[in-house]
N, CA, C, O and the ligand as a Tripos MOL2 file, in Angstrom:
@<TRIPOS>MOLECULE
protein
  273   271    69     0     0
PROTEIN
NO_CHARGES

@<TRIPOS>ATOM
      1 N         -12.7860    8.0560    7.3680 N.3       1 MET1
      2 CA        -12.7830    7.4810    6.0160 C.3       1 MET1
      3 C         -12.1130    6.1130    6.0500 C.2       1 MET1
      4 O         -10.9170    6.0130    6.3270 O.2       1 MET1
      5 N         -12.8480    5.0980    5.7800 N.am      2 THR2
      6 CA        -12.2660    3.7640    5.6980 C.3       2 THR2
      7 C         -12.4840    3.2180    4.3030 C.2       2 THR2
      8 O         -13.6080    3.1450    3.8080 O.2       2 THR2
      9 N         -11.3840    2.8370    3.6850 N.am      3 THR3
     10 CA        -11.4900    2.2190    2.3750 C.3       3 THR3
     11 C         -10.9490    0.8050    2.4690 C.2       3 THR3
     12 O         -10.2170    0.4680    3.3990 O.2       3 THR3
     13 N         -11.3070    0.0030    1.5240 N.am      4 VAL4
     14 CA        -10.8260   -1.3670    1.5120 C.3       4 VAL4
     15 C         -10.2430   -1.6910    0.1480 C.2       4 VAL4
     16 O         -10.5350   -1.0310   -0.8490 O.2       4 VAL4
     17 N          -9.4230   -2.7120    0.1320 N.am      5 CYS5
     18 CA         -8.8660   -3.1790   -1.1330 C.3       5 CYS5
     19 C          -9.9960   -3.6460   -2.0470 C.2       5 CYS5
     20 O         -10.8320   -4.4510   -1.6380 O.2       5 CYS5
     21 N         -10.0230   -3.1430   -3.2840 N.am      6 PRO6
     22 CA        -11.0840   -3.5420   -4.2060 C.3       6 PRO6
     23 C         -10.9380   -4.9900   -4.6700 C.2       6 PRO6
     24 O         -11.8600   -5.5600   -5.2530 O.2       6 PRO6
     25 N          -9.7850   -5.5720   -4.4080 N.am      7 HIS7
     26 CA         -9.5220   -6.9260   -4.8890 C.3       7 HIS7
     27 C          -9.9020   -7.9800   -3.8590 C.2       7 HIS7
     28 O         -10.4390   -9.0300   -4.2100 O.2       7 HIS7
     29 N          -9.6230   -7.7000   -2.5850 N.am      8 CYS8
     30 CA         -9.8580   -8.7280   -1.5740 C.3       8 CYS8
     31 C         -10.6030   -8.1980   -0.3540 C.2       8 CYS8
     32 O         -10.9580   -8.9730    0.5350 O.2       8 CYS8
     33 N         -10.8450   -6.8920   -0.2990 N.am      9 GLY9
     34 CA        -11.6180   -6.3440    0.7950 C.3       9 GLY9
     35 C         -10.8340   -6.0900    2.0680 C.2       9 GLY9
     36 O         -11.4170   -5.8080    3.1150 O.2       9 GLY9
     37 N          -9.5160   -6.1870    1.9840 N.am     10 TRP10
     38 CA         -8.6870   -5.9200    3.1610 C.3      10 TRP10
     39 C          -8.7930   -4.4330    3.5320 C.2      10 TRP10
     40 O          -8.6780   -3.5740    2.6580 O.2      10 TRP10
     41 N          -9.0100   -4.1240    4.8090 N.am     11 PRO11
     42 CA         -9.1120   -2.7070    5.1960 C.3      11 PRO11
     43 C          -7.7910   -1.9730    5.0120 C.2      11 PRO11
     44 O          -6.7410   -2.4390    5.4560 O.2      11 PRO11
     45 N          -7.8540   -0.8290    4.3580 N.am     12 ASP12
     46 CA         -6.6380   -0.0770    4.0650 C.3      12 ASP12
     47 C          -6.0000    0.5040    5.3160 C.2      12 ASP12
     48 O          -4.8180    0.8480    5.3000 O.2      12 ASP12
     49 N          -6.7620    0.6210    6.3990 N.am     13 ASP13
     50 CA         -6.1590    1.1890    7.6060 C.3      13 ASP13
     51 C          -5.4210    0.1390    8.4290 C.2      13 ASP13
     52 O          -4.9000    0.4430    9.5020 O.2      13 ASP13
     53 N          -5.3740   -1.0940    7.9310 N.am     14 GLN14
     54 CA         -4.5780   -2.1320    8.5990 C.3      14 GLN14
     55 C          -3.6220   -2.7290    7.5840 C.2      14 GLN14
     56 O          -3.8800   -3.8030    7.0410 O.2      14 GLN14
     57 N          -2.5100   -2.0360    7.3230 N.am     15 PRO15
     58 CA         -1.5840   -2.4930    6.2780 C.3      15 PRO15
     59 C          -1.1530   -3.9390    6.5160 C.2      15 PRO15
     60 O          -0.7050   -4.3020    7.6040 O.2      15 PRO15
     61 N          -1.2970   -4.7350    5.4920 N.am     16 PHE16
     62 CA         -0.9550   -6.1500    5.6160 C.3      16 PHE16
     63 C           0.5500   -6.3250    5.7660 C.2      16 PHE16
     64 O           1.0150   -7.0570    6.6390 O.2      16 PHE16
     65 N           1.2980   -5.6530    4.9150 N.am     17 HIS17
     66 CA          2.7540   -5.7440    4.9880 C.3      17 HIS17
     67 C           3.3560   -4.4610    4.4430 C.2      17 HIS17
     68 O           3.1480   -4.1180    3.2790 O.2      17 HIS17
     69 N           4.1000   -3.7530    5.2810 N.am     18 VAL18
     70 CA          4.7750   -2.5400    4.8330 C.3      18 VAL18
     71 C           6.0710   -2.9520    4.1510 C.2      18 VAL18
     72 O           6.9590   -3.5320    4.7770 O.2      18 VAL18
     73 N           6.1690   -2.6490    2.8740 N.am     19 VAL19
     74 CA          7.3380   -3.0420    2.0940 C.3      19 VAL19
     75 C           8.4850   -2.0790    2.3300 C.2      19 VAL19
     76 O           9.6150   -2.5010    2.5800 O.2      19 VAL19
     77 N           8.2020   -0.7920    2.2530 N.am     20 SER20
     78 CA          9.2400    0.1930    2.4950 C.3      20 SER20
     79 C           8.6070    1.5310    2.8220 C.2      20 SER20
     80 O           7.4390    1.7810    2.5270 O.2      20 SER20
     81 N           9.4070    2.3810    3.4370 N.am     21 ARG21
     82 CA          8.9220    3.6770    3.8970 C.3      21 ARG21
     83 C           9.9910    4.7170    3.5970 C.2      21 ARG21
     84 O          11.1670    4.5130    3.8980 O.2      21 ARG21
     85 N           9.5830    5.8190    3.0100 N.am     22 HIS22
     86 CA         10.5420    6.8520    2.6600 C.3      22 HIS22
     87 C          10.0540    8.2020    3.1630 C.2      22 HIS22
     88 O           8.8870    8.5500    2.9850 O.2      22 HIS22
     89 N          10.9260    8.9470    3.7780 N.am     23 GLY23
     90 CA         10.5610   10.2790    4.2200 C.3      23 GLY23
     91 C          10.5340   11.2460    3.0470 C.2      23 GLY23
     92 O          11.3650   11.1630    2.1430 O.2      23 GLY23
     93 N           9.5830   12.1560    3.0680 N.am     24 THR24
     94 CA          9.5280   13.1980    2.0500 C.3      24 THR24
     95 C           9.4960   14.5420    2.7610 C.2      24 THR24
     96 O           9.5360   14.6030    3.9900 O.2      24 THR24
     97 N           9.4230   15.6100    1.9920 N.am     25 GLY25
     98 CA          9.4210   16.9300    2.5910 C.3      25 GLY25
     99 C           8.2170   17.1760    3.4840 C.2      25 GLY25
    100 O           8.3050   17.9160    4.4630 O.2      25 GLY25
    101 N           7.0980   16.5570    3.1470 N.am     26 THR26
    102 CA          5.8620   16.8510    3.8670 C.3      26 THR26
    103 C           5.3770   15.7000    4.7340 C.2      26 THR26
    104 O           4.4080   15.8490    5.4790 O.2      26 THR26
    105 N           6.0410   14.5570    4.6430 N.am     27 GLY27
    106 CA          5.5730   13.4190    5.4250 C.3      27 GLY27
    107 C           6.3460   12.1870    5.0300 C.2      27 GLY27
    108 O           7.5720   12.1570    5.1390 O.2      27 GLY27
    109 N           5.6450   11.1720    4.5750 N.am     28 SER28
    110 CA          6.3580    9.9970    4.1200 C.3      28 SER28
    111 C           5.5630    9.2780    3.0470 C.2      28 SER28
    112 O           4.3500    9.4380    2.9120 O.2      28 SER28
    113 N           6.2970    8.4850    2.2950 N.am     29 THR29
    114 CA          5.7130    7.6710    1.2470 C.3      29 THR29
    115 C           5.9170    6.2150    1.6460 C.2      29 THR29
    116 O           7.0250    5.8080    1.9950 O.2      29 THR29
    117 N           4.8590    5.4480    1.5940 N.am     30 VAL30
    118 CA          4.9280    4.0770    2.0690 C.3      30 VAL30
    119 C           4.3960    3.1270    1.0000 C.2      30 VAL30
    120 O           3.3380    3.3390    0.4080 O.2      30 VAL30
    121 N           5.1830    2.0650    0.7780 N.am     31 TRP31
    122 CA          4.7160    0.9890   -0.0970 C.3      31 TRP31
    123 C           4.1470   -0.1130    0.7920 C.2      31 TRP31
    124 O           4.7980   -0.5680    1.7320 O.2      31 TRP31
    125 N           2.9350   -0.5300    0.4820 N.am     32 VAL32
    126 CA          2.2720   -1.5490    1.2850 C.3      32 VAL32
    127 C           1.8000   -2.6720    0.3630 C.2      32 VAL32
    128 O           1.2180   -2.4240   -0.6930 O.2      32 VAL32
    129 N           2.0590   -3.9020    0.7790 N.am     33 ARG33
    130 CA          1.5450   -5.0300    0.0170 C.3      33 ARG33
    131 C           0.3210   -5.5800    0.7280 C.2      33 ARG33
    132 O           0.3440   -5.8260    1.9340 O.2      33 ARG33
    133 N          -0.7290   -5.7650   -0.0210 N.am     34 CYS34
    134 CA         -1.9750   -6.2680    0.5360 C.3      34 CYS34
    135 C          -1.9280   -7.7930    0.6690 C.2      34 CYS34
    136 O          -1.0210   -8.4480    0.1550 O.2      34 CYS34
    137 N          -2.9050   -8.3290    1.3560 N.am     35 ALA35
    138 CA         -2.9910   -9.7770    1.5260 C.3      35 ALA35
    139 C          -3.1400  -10.5000    0.1850 C.2      35 ALA35
    140 O          -2.7770  -11.6710    0.0680 O.2      35 ALA35
    141 N          -3.6660   -9.8150   -0.8120 N.am     36 CYS36
    142 CA         -3.9000  -10.4380   -2.1160 C.3      36 CYS36
    143 C          -2.7140  -10.2550   -3.0520 C.2      36 CYS36
    144 O          -2.7300  -10.7550   -4.1770 O.2      36 CYS36
    145 N          -1.6790   -9.5410   -2.5970 N.am     37 GLY37
    146 CA         -0.5000   -9.3390   -3.4290 C.3      37 GLY37
    147 C          -0.5040   -8.0060   -4.1540 C.2      37 GLY37
    148 O           0.4820   -7.6520   -4.8000 O.2      37 GLY37
    149 N          -1.5870   -7.2680   -4.0590 N.am     38 SER38
    150 CA         -1.6400   -5.9490   -4.6530 C.3      38 SER38
    151 C          -0.7500   -4.9910   -3.8690 C.2      38 SER38
    152 O          -0.7780   -4.9780   -2.6380 O.2      38 SER38
    153 N           0.0390   -4.1890   -4.5830 N.am     39 VAL39
    154 CA          0.9410   -3.2530   -3.9240 C.3      39 VAL39
    155 C           0.3660   -1.8540   -4.0150 C.2      39 VAL39
    156 O          -0.0400   -1.4020   -5.0850 O.2      39 VAL39
    157 N           0.3390   -1.1860   -2.8970 N.am     40 GLN40
    158 CA         -0.1760    0.1820   -2.8560 C.3      40 GLN40
    159 C           0.9520    1.1520   -2.5820 C.2      40 GLN40
    160 O           1.8810    0.8590   -1.8310 O.2      40 GLN40
    161 N           0.8520    2.3150   -3.2080 N.am     41 LEU41
    162 CA          1.7400    3.4180   -2.8700 C.3      41 LEU41
    163 C           0.9290    4.4420   -2.0940 C.2      41 LEU41
    164 O          -0.0350    5.0070   -2.6110 O.2      41 LEU41
    165 N           1.3230    4.6720   -0.8620 N.am     42 ARG42
    166 CA          0.5900    5.5980   -0.0030 C.3      42 ARG42
    167 C           1.4350    6.8090    0.3140 C.2      42 ARG42
    168 O           2.6580    6.7290    0.4260 O.2      42 ARG42
    169 N           0.7650    7.9230    0.4550 N.am     43 GLU43
    170 CA          1.4190    9.1360    0.8830 C.3      43 GLU43
    171 C           0.8190    9.5320    2.2260 C.2      43 GLU43
    172 O          -0.3910    9.7250    2.3470 O.2      43 GLU43
    173 N           1.6780    9.6480    3.2280 N.am     44 ILE44
    174 CA          1.2050   10.0390    4.5500 C.3      44 ILE44
    175 C           1.6820   11.4530    4.8290 C.2      44 ILE44
    176 O           2.8820   11.7010    4.9530 O.2      44 ILE44
    177 N           0.7590   12.3560    4.9240 N.am     45 GLY45
    178 CA          1.0990   13.7580    5.1200 C.3      45 GLY45
    179 C           0.2830   14.3580    6.2400 C.2      45 GLY45
    180 O          -0.4090   13.6470    6.9690 O.2      45 GLY45
    181 N           0.3660   15.6820    6.3750 N.am     46 PRO46
    182 CA         -0.3540   16.3770    7.4480 C.3      46 PRO46
    183 C          -1.8580   16.1360    7.3780 C.2      46 PRO46
    184 O          -2.5370   16.1360    8.4050 O.2      46 PRO46
    185 N          -2.3750   15.9340    6.1830 N.am     47 ALA47
    186 CA         -3.8220   15.7780    6.0160 C.3      47 ALA47
    187 C          -4.2650   14.3340    6.1530 C.2      47 ALA47
    188 O          -5.4540   14.0400    6.0320 O.2      47 ALA47
    189 N          -3.3260   13.4230    6.4030 N.am     48 GLY48
    190 CA         -3.7020   12.0290    6.5500 C.3      48 GLY48
    191 C          -3.1090   11.1670    5.4580 C.2      48 GLY48
    192 O          -2.1740   11.5660    4.7640 O.2      48 GLY48
    193 N          -3.6600    9.9930    5.3210 N.am     49 THR49
    194 CA         -3.1210    9.0310    4.3680 C.3      49 THR49
    195 C          -3.8930    9.0850    3.0650 C.2      49 THR49
    196 O          -5.1220    9.1550    3.0460 O.2      49 THR49
    197 N          -3.1480    9.0520    1.9910 N.am     50 ARG50
    198 CA         -3.7470    9.0560    0.6700 C.3      50 ARG50
    199 C          -3.1490    7.9010   -0.1150 C.2      50 ARG50
    200 O          -1.9430    7.6650   -0.0580 O.2      50 ARG50
    201 N          -3.9770    7.1910   -0.8360 N.am     51 ILE51
    202 CA         -3.4560    6.1150   -1.6710 C.3      51 ILE51
    203 C          -3.2570    6.6460   -3.0780 C.2      51 ILE51
    204 O          -4.2050    7.0230   -3.7670 O.2      51 ILE51
    205 N          -1.9890    6.6620   -3.4840 N.am     52 LEU52
    206 CA         -1.6580    7.2670   -4.7710 C.3      52 LEU52
    207 C          -1.8780    6.2950   -5.9110 C.2      52 LEU52
    208 O          -2.3420    6.6740   -6.9870 O.2      52 LEU52
    209 N          -1.5410    5.0380   -5.6670 N.am     53 SER53
    210 CA         -1.7590    4.0550   -6.7130 C.3      53 SER53
    211 C          -1.8810    2.6820   -6.0900 C.2      53 SER53
    212 O          -1.4220    2.4420   -4.9730 O.2      53 SER53
    213 N          -2.4990    1.7990   -6.8200 N.am     54 ARG54
    214 CA         -2.7480    0.4660   -6.2980 C.3      54 ARG54
    215 C          -2.5720   -0.5260   -7.4420 C.2      54 ARG54
    216 O          -3.1700   -0.3880   -8.5090 O.2      54 ARG54
    217 N          -1.7430   -1.5190   -7.1910 N.am     55 GLY55
    218 CA         -1.4870   -2.4930   -8.2380 C.3      55 GLY55
    219 C          -2.5250   -3.6050   -8.2510 C.2      55 GLY55
    220 O          -3.4670   -3.6200   -7.4590 O.2      55 GLY55
    221 N          -2.3250   -4.5140   -9.1560 N.am     56 ARG56
    222 CA         -3.2410   -5.6430   -9.2630 C.3      56 ARG56
    223 C          -2.7960   -6.7710   -8.3400 C.2      56 ARG56
    224 O          -1.6240   -6.8420   -7.9670 O.2      56 ARG56
    225 N          -3.7150   -7.6440   -7.9720 N.am     57 PRO57
    226 CA         -3.3380   -8.8070   -7.1660 C.3      57 PRO57
    227 C          -2.3310   -9.6500   -7.9180 C.2      57 PRO57
    228 O          -2.3880   -9.7550   -9.1430 O.2      57 PRO57
    229 N          -1.4140  -10.2460   -7.1910 N.am     58 ASP58
    230 CA         -0.3660  -11.0350   -7.8150 C.3      58 ASP58
    231 C          -0.0420  -12.2210   -6.9220 C.2      58 ASP58
    232 O           1.0010  -12.2440   -6.2670 O.2      58 ASP58
    233 N          -0.9230  -13.1990   -6.8950 N.am     59 PRO59
    234 CA         -0.7790  -14.3040   -5.9380 C.3      59 PRO59
    235 C           0.4870  -15.1160   -6.1320 C.2      59 PRO59
    236 O           0.9370  -15.7890   -5.2040 O.2      59 PRO59
    237 N           1.0690  -15.0660   -7.3220 N.am     60 ASP60
    238 CA          2.2470  -15.8890   -7.5860 C.3      60 ASP60
    239 C           3.5500  -15.1420   -7.3620 C.2      60 ASP60
    240 O           4.6280  -15.7260   -7.4780 O.2      60 ASP60
    241 N           3.4610  -13.8410   -7.0390 N.am     61 ALA61
    242 CA          4.6760  -13.0390   -6.9440 C.3      61 ALA61
    243 C           5.5180  -13.4750   -5.7640 C.2      61 ALA61
    244 O           4.9950  -13.7270   -4.6780 O.2      61 ALA61
    245 N           6.8190  -13.5640   -5.9750 N.am     62 PRO62
    246 CA          7.7180  -13.7960   -4.8490 C.3      62 PRO62
    247 C           7.6260  -12.6320   -3.8770 C.2      62 PRO62
    248 O           7.3770  -11.4950   -4.2790 O.2      62 PRO62
    249 N           7.8260  -12.9170   -2.6090 N.am     63 ARG63
    250 CA          7.6310  -11.8920   -1.5770 C.3      63 ARG63
    251 C           8.5560  -10.7020   -1.7640 C.2      63 ARG63
    252 O           8.2110   -9.5800   -1.3910 O.2      63 ARG63
    253 N           9.7340  -10.9380   -2.3390 N.am     64 GLU64
    254 CA         10.7210   -9.8760   -2.4010 C.3      64 GLU64
    255 C          10.4760   -8.9070   -3.5650 C.2      64 GLU64
    256 O          11.0010   -7.7940   -3.5730 O.2      64 GLU64
    257 N           9.6880   -9.3330   -4.5330 N.am     65 ARG65
    258 CA          9.4380   -8.4500   -5.6610 C.3      65 ARG65
    259 C           8.6990   -7.2230   -5.1940 C.2      65 ARG65
    260 O           7.8970   -7.2940   -4.2630 O.2      65 ARG65
    261 N           8.9570   -6.1070   -5.8250 N.am     66 CYS66
    262 CA          8.3790   -4.8470   -5.3620 C.3      66 CYS66
    263 C           7.3440   -4.3120   -6.3270 C.2      66 CYS66
    264 O           7.2930   -3.1060   -6.5680 O.2      66 CYS66
    265 N           6.5230   -5.1760   -6.8820 N.am     67 GLY67
    266 CA          5.4250   -4.7210   -7.7070 C.3      67 GLY67
    267 C           5.8270   -4.1150   -9.0390 C.2      67 GLY67
    268 O           5.0400   -3.3950   -9.6530 O.2      67 GLY67
    269 N           7.0360   -4.3960   -9.4940 N.am     68 ALA68
    270 CA          7.5080   -3.8030  -10.7330 C.3      68 ALA68
    271 C           6.9600   -4.4750  -11.9640 C.2      68 ALA68
    272 O           7.2810   -4.0710  -13.0820 O.2      68 ALA68
    273 ZN         -6.1040   -6.8840   -1.4580 Zn       69 ZN69
@<TRIPOS>BOND
     1     1     2 1
     2     2     3 1
     3     3     4 2
     4     3     5 am
     5     5     6 1
     6     6     7 1
     7     7     8 2
     8     7     9 am
     9     9    10 1
    10    10    11 1
    11    11    12 2
    12    11    13 am
    13    13    14 1
    14    14    15 1
    15    15    16 2
    16    15    17 am
    17    17    18 1
    18    18    19 1
    19    19    20 2
    20    19    21 am
    21    21    22 1
    22    22    23 1
    23    23    24 2
    24    23    25 am
    25    25    26 1
    26    26    27 1
    27    27    28 2
    28    27    29 am
    29    29    30 1
    30    30    31 1
    31    31    32 2
    32    31    33 am
    33    33    34 1
    34    34    35 1
    35    35    36 2
    36    35    37 am
    37    37    38 1
    38    38    39 1
    39    39    40 2
    40    39    41 am
    41    41    42 1
    42    42    43 1
    43    43    44 2
    44    43    45 am
    45    45    46 1
    46    46    47 1
    47    47    48 2
    48    47    49 am
    49    49    50 1
    50    50    51 1
    51    51    52 2
    52    51    53 am
    53    53    54 1
    54    54    55 1
    55    55    56 2
    56    55    57 am
    57    57    58 1
    58    58    59 1
    59    59    60 2
    60    59    61 am
    61    61    62 1
    62    62    63 1
    63    63    64 2
    64    63    65 am
    65    65    66 1
    66    66    67 1
    67    67    68 2
    68    67    69 am
    69    69    70 1
    70    70    71 1
    71    71    72 2
    72    71    73 am
    73    73    74 1
    74    74    75 1
    75    75    76 2
    76    75    77 am
    77    77    78 1
    78    78    79 1
    79    79    80 2
    80    79    81 am
    81    81    82 1
    82    82    83 1
    83    83    84 2
    84    83    85 am
    85    85    86 1
    86    86    87 1
    87    87    88 2
    88    87    89 am
    89    89    90 1
    90    90    91 1
    91    91    92 2
    92    91    93 am
    93    93    94 1
    94    94    95 1
    95    95    96 2
    96    95    97 am
    97    97    98 1
    98    98    99 1
    99    99   100 2
   100    99   101 am
   101   101   102 1
   102   102   103 1
   103   103   104 2
   104   103   105 am
   105   105   106 1
   106   106   107 1
   107   107   108 2
   108   107   109 am
   109   109   110 1
   110   110   111 1
   111   111   112 2
   112   111   113 am
   113   113   114 1
   114   114   115 1
   115   115   116 2
   116   115   117 am
   117   117   118 1
   118   118   119 1
   119   119   120 2
   120   119   121 am
   121   121   122 1
   122   122   123 1
   123   123   124 2
   124   123   125 am
   125   125   126 1
   126   126   127 1
   127   127   128 2
   128   127   129 am
   129   129   130 1
   130   130   131 1
   131   131   132 2
   132   131   133 am
   133   133   134 1
   134   134   135 1
   135   135   136 2
   136   135   137 am
   137   137   138 1
   138   138   139 1
   139   139   140 2
   140   139   141 am
   141   141   142 1
   142   142   143 1
   143   143   144 2
   144   143   145 am
   145   145   146 1
   146   146   147 1
   147   147   148 2
   148   147   149 am
   149   149   150 1
   150   150   151 1
   151   151   152 2
   152   151   153 am
   153   153   154 1
   154   154   155 1
   155   155   156 2
   156   155   157 am
   157   157   158 1
   158   158   159 1
   159   159   160 2
   160   159   161 am
   161   161   162 1
   162   162   163 1
   163   163   164 2
   164   163   165 am
   165   165   166 1
   166   166   167 1
   167   167   168 2
   168   167   169 am
   169   169   170 1
   170   170   171 1
   171   171   172 2
   172   171   173 am
   173   173   174 1
   174   174   175 1
   175   175   176 2
   176   175   177 am
   177   177   178 1
   178   178   179 1
   179   179   180 2
   180   179   181 am
   181   181   182 1
   182   182   183 1
   183   183   184 2
   184   183   185 am
   185   185   186 1
   186   186   187 1
   187   187   188 2
   188   187   189 am
   189   189   190 1
   190   190   191 1
   191   191   192 2
   192   191   193 am
   193   193   194 1
   194   194   195 1
   195   195   196 2
   196   195   197 am
   197   197   198 1
   198   198   199 1
   199   199   200 2
   200   199   201 am
   201   201   202 1
   202   202   203 1
   203   203   204 2
   204   203   205 am
   205   205   206 1
   206   206   207 1
   207   207   208 2
   208   207   209 am
   209   209   210 1
   210   210   211 1
   211   211   212 2
   212   211   213 am
   213   213   214 1
   214   214   215 1
   215   215   216 2
   216   215   217 am
   217   217   218 1
   218   218   219 1
   219   219   220 2
   220   219   221 am
   221   221   222 1
   222   222   223 1
   223   223   224 2
   224   223   225 am
   225   225   226 1
   226   226   227 1
   227   227   228 2
   228   227   229 am
   229   229   230 1
   230   230   231 1
   231   231   232 2
   232   231   233 am
   233   233   234 1
   234   234   235 1
   235   235   236 2
   236   235   237 am
   237   237   238 1
   238   238   239 1
   239   239   240 2
   240   239   241 am
   241   241   242 1
   242   242   243 1
   243   243   244 2
   244   243   245 am
   245   245   246 1
   246   246   247 1
   247   247   248 2
   248   247   249 am
   249   249   250 1
   250   250   251 1
   251   251   252 2
   252   251   253 am
   253   253   254 1
   254   254   255 1
   255   255   256 2
   256   255   257 am
   257   257   258 1
   258   258   259 1
   259   259   260 2
   260   259   261 am
   261   261   262 1
   262   262   263 1
   263   263   264 2
   264   263   265 am
   265   265   266 1
   266   266   267 1
   267   267   268 2
   268   267   269 am
   269   269   270 1
   270   270   271 1
   271   271   272 2
@<TRIPOS>SUBSTRUCTURE
     1 MET1         2 RESIDUE 1 A MET
     2 THR2         6 RESIDUE 1 A THR
     3 THR3        10 RESIDUE 1 A THR
     4 VAL4        14 RESIDUE 1 A VAL
     5 CYS5        18 RESIDUE 1 A CYS
     6 PRO6        22 RESIDUE 1 A PRO
     7 HIS7        26 RESIDUE 1 A HIS
     8 CYS8        30 RESIDUE 1 A CYS
     9 GLY9        34 RESIDUE 1 A GLY
    10 TRP10       38 RESIDUE 1 A TRP
    11 PRO11       42 RESIDUE 1 A PRO
    12 ASP12       46 RESIDUE 1 A ASP
    13 ASP13       50 RESIDUE 1 A ASP
    14 GLN14       54 RESIDUE 1 A GLN
    15 PRO15       58 RESIDUE 1 A PRO
    16 PHE16       62 RESIDUE 1 A PHE
    17 HIS17       66 RESIDUE 1 A HIS
    18 VAL18       70 RESIDUE 1 A VAL
    19 VAL19       74 RESIDUE 1 A VAL
    20 SER20       78 RESIDUE 1 A SER
    21 ARG21       82 RESIDUE 1 A ARG
    22 HIS22       86 RESIDUE 1 A HIS
    23 GLY23       90 RESIDUE 1 A GLY
    24 THR24       94 RESIDUE 1 A THR
    25 GLY25       98 RESIDUE 1 A GLY
    26 THR26      102 RESIDUE 1 A THR
    27 GLY27      106 RESIDUE 1 A GLY
    28 SER28      110 RESIDUE 1 A SER
    29 THR29      114 RESIDUE 1 A THR
    30 VAL30      118 RESIDUE 1 A VAL
    31 TRP31      122 RESIDUE 1 A TRP
    32 VAL32      126 RESIDUE 1 A VAL
    33 ARG33      130 RESIDUE 1 A ARG
    34 CYS34      134 RESIDUE 1 A CYS
    35 ALA35      138 RESIDUE 1 A ALA
    36 CYS36      142 RESIDUE 1 A CYS
    37 GLY37      146 RESIDUE 1 A GLY
    38 SER38      150 RESIDUE 1 A SER
    39 VAL39      154 RESIDUE 1 A VAL
    40 GLN40      158 RESIDUE 1 A GLN
    41 LEU41      162 RESIDUE 1 A LEU
    42 ARG42      166 RESIDUE 1 A ARG
    43 GLU43      170 RESIDUE 1 A GLU
    44 ILE44      174 RESIDUE 1 A ILE
    45 GLY45      178 RESIDUE 1 A GLY
    46 PRO46      182 RESIDUE 1 A PRO
    47 ALA47      186 RESIDUE 1 A ALA
    48 GLY48      190 RESIDUE 1 A GLY
    49 THR49      194 RESIDUE 1 A THR
    50 ARG50      198 RESIDUE 1 A ARG
    51 ILE51      202 RESIDUE 1 A ILE
    52 LEU52      206 RESIDUE 1 A LEU
    53 SER53      210 RESIDUE 1 A SER
    54 ARG54      214 RESIDUE 1 A ARG
    55 GLY55      218 RESIDUE 1 A GLY
    56 ARG56      222 RESIDUE 1 A ARG
    57 PRO57      226 RESIDUE 1 A PRO
    58 ASP58      230 RESIDUE 1 A ASP
    59 PRO59      234 RESIDUE 1 A PRO
    60 ASP60      238 RESIDUE 1 A ASP
    61 ALA61      242 RESIDUE 1 A ALA
    62 PRO62      246 RESIDUE 1 A PRO
    63 ARG63      250 RESIDUE 1 A ARG
    64 GLU64      254 RESIDUE 1 A GLU
    65 ARG65      258 RESIDUE 1 A ARG
    66 CYS66      262 RESIDUE 1 A CYS
    67 GLY67      266 RESIDUE 1 A GLY
    68 ALA68      270 RESIDUE 1 A ALA
    69 ZN69       273 GROUP 0 **** ****
């Protein structure tokens, strides 16, 4: 299964920039920023990677902002 960013077409299996990673009971939760500035929340578990939510592109956002 290969998906791409609906905003810029970046392949989801090649994270542009991993913002942060948190361990959970079943795997980990990862925030990824796309090349277009869209921030994704991913859940990585035994069944693979799932994208829980995806933000809008934000070309003007400072790099340190976390999609809030
Ligand atoms: Zn994108």
